[in-house]
Backbone as JSON, one array per atom type, in Angstrom:
{
  "sequence": "MTMQAKEPSASRADPGKAGDAAKAVFAAGGLLAAFGVASCCALPVALSLLGVSAASLVAIGYLAAQYQQELFYVATACLGVAAFLIFRQRRSRTCTVGAARYGSALDWGSGLAVLLAFGLLVLTFWIAGPP",
  "N": [[-35.1, -32.24, -15.6], [-32.8, -30.9, -13.55], [-32.15, -29.77, -10.3], [-29.93, -27.65, -8.81], [-28.39, -26.98, -5.78], [-27.62, -23.83, -4.75], [-24.81, -22.48, -3.27], [-24.65, -20.08, -0.78], [-22.89, -17.02, -1.18], [-21.89, -15.75, 1.05], [-21.25, -17.69, 2.89], [-18.92, -18.83, 2.12], [-15.48, -18.97, 2.81], [-13.36, -16.19, 2.84], [-10.31, -16.06, 1.38], [-8.54, -13.91, 1.34], [-9.06, -12.34, 3.61], [-8.25, -14.03, 5.67], [-5.54, -14.14, 5.12], [-4.9, -11.47, 5.56], [-5.33, -11.28, 8.31], [-3.41, -13.1, 9.32], [-1.1, -11.89, 8.42], [-1.18, -9.48, 9.85], [-1.0, -10.43, 12.48], [1.55, -11.67, 12.54], [3.13, -9.45, 11.9], [2.61, -7.76, 14.09], [3.54, -9.4, 16.17], [6.26, -9.57, 15.49], [6.94, -6.87, 15.77], [6.51, -6.45, 18.53], [8.37, -8.27, 19.62], [10.74, -7.18, 18.56], [10.67, -4.74, 19.85], [11.11, -5.64, 22.46], [13.73, -6.59, 22.19], [15.1, -4.23, 21.6], [14.64, -2.72, 23.86], [16.43, -2.7, 25.99], [18.82, -1.37, 25.35], [19.02, 0.1, 22.81], [16.55, 1.42, 22.37], [16.14, 3.22, 24.65], [18.26, 5.02, 24.13], [17.56, 6.02, 21.6], [15.09, 7.22, 22.2], [15.91, 9.16, 24.03], [17.39, 10.78, 22.36], [15.34, 11.88, 20.93], [14.21, 13.39, 22.84], [12.51, 12.32, 24.7], [11.69, 10.92, 27.81], [13.23, 8.0, 28.98], [12.86, 6.53, 31.22], [10.74, 4.91, 31.91], [11.19, 2.6, 30.55], [12.96, 1.06, 31.93], [12.2, -1.12, 33.58], [11.06, -2.85, 31.67], [13.25, -3.23, 30.0], [15.0, -4.47, 31.81], [13.7, -6.92, 32.29], [13.54, -7.96, 29.67], [16.18, -8.18, 28.89], [17.29, -10.58, 29.69], [16.24, -12.38, 27.91], [17.06, -11.63, 25.39], [18.33, -12.71, 23.1], [16.58, -14.81, 22.35], [14.26, -13.33, 21.88], [15.16, -11.87, 19.72], [15.4, -13.88, 17.76], [12.72, -14.67, 17.53], [11.59, -12.26, 16.66], [12.89, -11.97, 14.19], [11.95, -14.25, 12.81], [9.14, -13.81, 12.81], [8.99, -11.36, 11.43], [10.08, -12.1, 8.99], [8.15, -13.97, 8.05], [5.89, -12.29, 7.97], [6.73, -10.38, 6.08], [6.98, -12.03, 3.85], [4.3, -12.84, 3.52], [3.11, -10.35, 2.98], [4.42, -9.65, 0.58], [3.62, -11.81, -1.06], [0.83, -11.48, -1.09], [0.53, -8.93, -2.22], [1.65, -9.4, -4.71], [-0.09, -11.34, -5.78], [-2.37, -9.81, -5.85], [-1.78, -7.91, -7.79], [-1.78, -9.45, -10.03], [-4.36, -10.24, -10.56], [-7.27, -9.54, -12.44], [-9.0, -6.52, -12.36], [-8.47, -5.96, -9.71], [-8.14, -4.11, -6.66], [-6.22, -1.15, -6.6], [-4.91, 0.04, -4.45], [-4.11, -0.97, -1.13], [-5.81, -2.06, 1.9], [-6.37, -0.42, 5.08], [-5.34, -2.13, 6.95], [-3.37, -3.45, 5.51], [-1.55, -1.35, 5.09], [-0.95, -0.75, 7.75], [0.22, -3.16, 8.63], [2.48, -3.27, 6.99], [3.78, -0.95, 7.86], [4.29, -1.66, 10.54], [6.09, -3.78, 10.15], [8.23, -2.42, 8.94], [8.89, -0.61, 11.02], [9.62, -2.38, 13.08], [11.8, -3.64, 11.86], [13.48, -1.42, 11.67], [13.92, -0.96, 14.42], [15.39, -3.26, 15.08], [17.67, -2.89, 13.47], [18.63, -0.51, 14.58], [19.23, -1.44, 17.13], [21.38, -3.21, 16.61], [23.16, -1.37, 15.61], [23.72, 0.31, 17.76], [24.26, -1.41, 20.02], [25.38, -3.81, 19.16], [25.43, -7.34, 18.1], [23.14, -9.63, 19.76]],
  "CA": [[-34.6, -31.01, -15.1], [-32.14, -31.08, -12.25], [-32.0, -28.54, -9.52], [-28.7, -27.62, -8.04], [-28.44, -26.04, -4.65], [-26.57, -22.82, -4.82], [-24.21, -22.14, -1.99], [-24.58, -18.62, -0.63], [-21.52, -16.51, -1.24], [-21.45, -15.29, 2.37], [-20.77, -18.8, 3.7], [-17.58, -19.19, 1.69], [-14.42, -18.23, 3.51], [-12.58, -15.32, 1.97], [-8.9, -16.3, 1.7], [-7.84, -12.65, 1.53], [-9.2, -11.89, 4.99], [-7.4, -14.88, 6.51], [-4.17, -13.69, 4.88], [-4.74, -10.18, 6.24], [-5.22, -11.52, 9.75], [-2.11, -13.72, 9.59], [-0.08, -10.86, 8.18], [-1.23, -8.54, 10.97], [-0.52, -11.11, 13.69], [3.0, -11.82, 12.45], [3.74, -8.12, 11.96], [2.52, -7.29, 15.48], [4.46, -10.22, 16.96], [7.61, -9.13, 15.19], [7.13, -5.54, 16.36], [6.63, -6.6, 19.98], [9.65, -8.91, 19.91], [11.8, -6.21, 18.28], [10.61, -3.77, 20.96], [11.78, -6.27, 23.59], [15.17, -6.63, 21.91], [15.64, -2.87, 21.63], [14.28, -1.98, 25.08], [17.5, -2.6, 26.99], [19.91, -0.46, 25.0], [18.82, 0.99, 21.66], [15.35, 2.25, 22.49], [16.36, 4.38, 25.52], [19.13, 5.99, 23.46], [16.78, 6.67, 20.54], [14.09, 8.1, 22.81], [16.57, 10.33, 24.62], [17.74, 11.66, 21.25], [14.1, 12.56, 20.55], [13.79, 14.24, 23.95], [11.51, 11.62, 25.5], [12.29, 10.23, 28.94], [13.22, 6.56, 28.81], [12.85, 5.93, 32.55], [9.7, 3.88, 31.99], [11.67, 1.39, 29.9], [13.93, 0.37, 32.78], [11.65, -2.42, 33.99], [10.93, -3.69, 30.48], [14.62, -3.57, 29.59], [15.55, -5.41, 32.78], [13.09, -8.23, 32.05], [13.82, -8.43, 28.32], [17.62, -8.39, 28.67], [17.58, -11.99, 29.9], [15.75, -13.14, 26.76], [17.3, -10.81, 24.21], [18.64, -13.55, 21.94], [15.36, -15.5, 21.96], [13.38, -12.32, 21.3], [15.7, -11.54, 18.4], [15.02, -14.96, 16.83], [11.27, -14.58, 17.32], [11.35, -11.08, 15.84], [13.35, -12.25, 12.84], [11.03, -15.21, 12.19], [7.84, -13.15, 12.58], [9.13, -10.35, 10.38], [10.26, -12.81, 7.73], [6.86, -14.5, 7.61], [5.01, -11.16, 7.62], [7.2, -9.8, 4.81], [6.63, -12.98, 2.79], [2.86, -12.75, 3.29], [2.83, -9.07, 2.32], [4.89, -9.75, -0.8], [2.78, -12.75, -1.8], [-0.5, -10.91, -1.27], [0.61, -7.83, -3.2], [1.92, -9.97, -6.03], [-1.31, -11.96, -6.28], [-3.34, -8.75, -6.1], [-1.45, -7.25, -9.05], [-1.99, -10.37, -11.15], [-5.78, -10.46, -10.82], [-7.92, -8.5, -13.22], [-10.0, -5.76, -11.61], [-8.12, -5.85, -8.3], [-7.96, -2.74, -6.17], [-4.84, -0.71, -6.74], [-4.36, 0.34, -3.14], [-4.53, -1.91, -0.1], [-6.62, -1.55, 2.99], [-5.61, 0.17, 6.2], [-4.62, -3.23, 7.59], [-2.16, -3.65, 4.7], [-0.62, -0.26, 5.4], [-0.52, -0.9, 9.15], [1.14, -4.29, 8.72], [3.73, -2.85, 6.37], [4.42, 0.02, 8.76], [4.79, -2.41, 11.7], [7.28, -4.52, 9.72], [9.32, -1.45, 8.77], [9.27, -0.09, 12.32], [10.34, -3.44, 13.78], [13.1, -3.78, 11.2], [14.26, -0.27, 12.1], [14.34, -1.17, 15.8], [16.46, -4.26, 15.08], [18.86, -2.27, 12.91], [19.1, 0.43, 15.59], [19.83, -2.23, 18.2], [22.7, -3.66, 16.17], [24.02, -0.22, 15.4], [24.12, 0.85, 19.05], [24.74, -2.37, 21.01], [25.98, -5.0, 18.59], [24.57, -8.52, 18.11], [22.86, -10.16, 21.1]],
  "C": [[-34.02, -31.25, -13.7], [-32.0, -29.73, -11.58], [-30.72, -28.64, -8.7], [-28.84, -26.58, -6.94], [-27.27, -25.08, -4.77], [-26.1, -22.5, -3.41], [-24.16, -20.63, -1.87], [-23.13, -18.16, -0.57], [-21.0, -16.06, 0.12], [-20.88, -16.44, 3.2], [-19.38, -19.25, 3.28], [-16.57, -18.33, 2.43], [-13.63, -17.42, 2.49], [-11.11, -15.5, 2.31], [-8.11, -15.01, 1.91], [-7.91, -12.15, 2.96], [-8.36, -12.73, 5.94], [-5.94, -14.49, 6.34], [-3.9, -12.36, 5.55], [-4.55, -10.37, 7.73], [-3.88, -12.13, 10.1], [-0.99, -12.71, 9.44], [-0.03, -9.89, 9.36], [-0.69, -9.17, 12.25], [1.0, -11.25, 13.66], [3.71, -10.47, 12.51], [3.71, -7.58, 13.39], [3.46, -8.09, 16.38], [5.9, -9.82, 16.73], [7.92, -7.77, 15.79], [7.31, -5.63, 17.87], [7.96, -7.25, 20.37], [10.82, -7.96, 19.64], [11.83, -5.12, 19.35], [11.3, -4.34, 22.19], [13.28, -6.32, 23.41], [15.78, -5.25, 22.09], [15.44, -2.16, 22.96], [15.43, -1.85, 26.06], [18.56, -1.56, 26.62], [19.54, 0.55, 23.92], [17.64, 1.92, 21.84], [15.53, 3.41, 23.47], [17.25, 5.45, 24.88], [18.35, 6.76, 22.4], [15.74, 7.62, 21.12], [14.73, 9.33, 23.44], [17.04, 11.3, 23.54], [16.52, 12.46, 20.77], [13.58, 13.47, 21.66], [12.73, 13.61, 24.83], [12.23, 10.87, 26.62], [12.15, 8.72, 28.75], [13.19, 5.84, 30.15], [11.81, 4.82, 32.66], [10.14, 2.57, 31.34], [12.63, 0.58, 30.75], [13.42, -1.02, 33.15], [11.52, -3.36, 32.79], [12.31, -4.14, 30.0], [15.26, -4.58, 30.52], [14.99, -6.82, 32.54], [13.48, -8.79, 30.68], [15.29, -8.73, 28.09], [17.99, -9.85, 28.84], [17.24, -12.82, 28.66], [16.02, -12.42, 25.44], [17.56, -11.66, 22.96], [17.39, -14.28, 21.44], [14.36, -14.53, 21.31], [13.85, -11.91, 19.91], [15.29, -12.61, 17.38], [13.52, -14.93, 16.53], [10.94, -13.39, 16.42], [11.74, -11.33, 14.4], [12.4, -13.2, 12.13], [9.69, -14.55, 11.87], [7.92, -12.13, 11.46], [9.35, -11.0, 9.02], [8.96, -13.36, 7.19], [5.92, -13.37, 7.2], [5.43, -10.54, 6.3], [6.86, -10.72, 3.64], [5.14, -12.91, 2.48], [2.48, -11.44, 2.6], [3.23, -9.12, 0.86], [3.99, -10.66, -1.62], [1.39, -12.18, -2.07], [-0.48, -9.76, -2.27], [0.85, -8.36, -4.61], [0.67, -10.62, -6.61], [-2.37, -10.92, -6.59], [-3.05, -8.05, -7.43], [-1.71, -8.14, -10.24], [-3.46, -10.58, -11.47], [-6.37, -9.25, -11.54], [-8.97, -7.82, -12.35], [-9.68, -5.63, -10.13], [-7.92, -4.38, -7.92], [-6.48, -2.37, -6.23], [-4.18, -0.49, -5.38], [-4.93, -0.62, -2.11], [-5.37, -1.25, 0.97], [-5.74, -0.95, 4.07], [-4.82, -0.9, 6.93], [-3.34, -3.55, 6.83], [-1.11, -2.59, 5.04], [-0.09, -0.39, 6.83], [0.46, -2.04, 9.32], [2.49, -3.93, 8.12], [4.5, -1.88, 7.24], [5.0, -0.67, 9.99], [6.05, -3.18, 11.34], [8.46, -3.56, 9.56], [9.81, -0.89, 10.1], [10.07, -1.12, 13.12], [11.72, -3.67, 13.17], [14.03, -2.63, 11.59], [14.75, -0.41, 13.53], [15.48, -2.18, 15.87], [17.76, -3.68, 14.54], [19.47, -1.29, 13.92], [19.78, -0.3, 16.74], [21.22, -2.7, 17.83], [23.66, -2.51, 16.0], [24.56, 0.3, 16.72], [24.81, -0.19, 19.93], [25.45, -3.58, 20.42], [25.06, -6.2, 18.69], [24.34, -9.04, 19.52], [23.68, -11.39, 21.41]]
}
């Protein structure tokens, strides 16, 4: 009779949680970079259309204007990776039997951050043109 040591399930790393964290980091990075790209021209215009004062964005826009092209590349890369991770995770979730139909709040938040950042980039190109 052989005895096998059972590994506790809590010590195994959950790959879904690591994917959630990576997705959230890339989505937040893309959102921050897109905010930097849009802060010099598109964001003040959009906020003034909503009736919000954009005077607080002057300093951020002044600093970010020097690095607008680099911030655009970072935003594009982060949003591309985040969108790929979201697509891959949703696709793998739909293929597994007994998987939850709806995602967690982190899934919804990451998706919302990607959409908001994409909207900021589109608004920037619409108002100011390519960097």
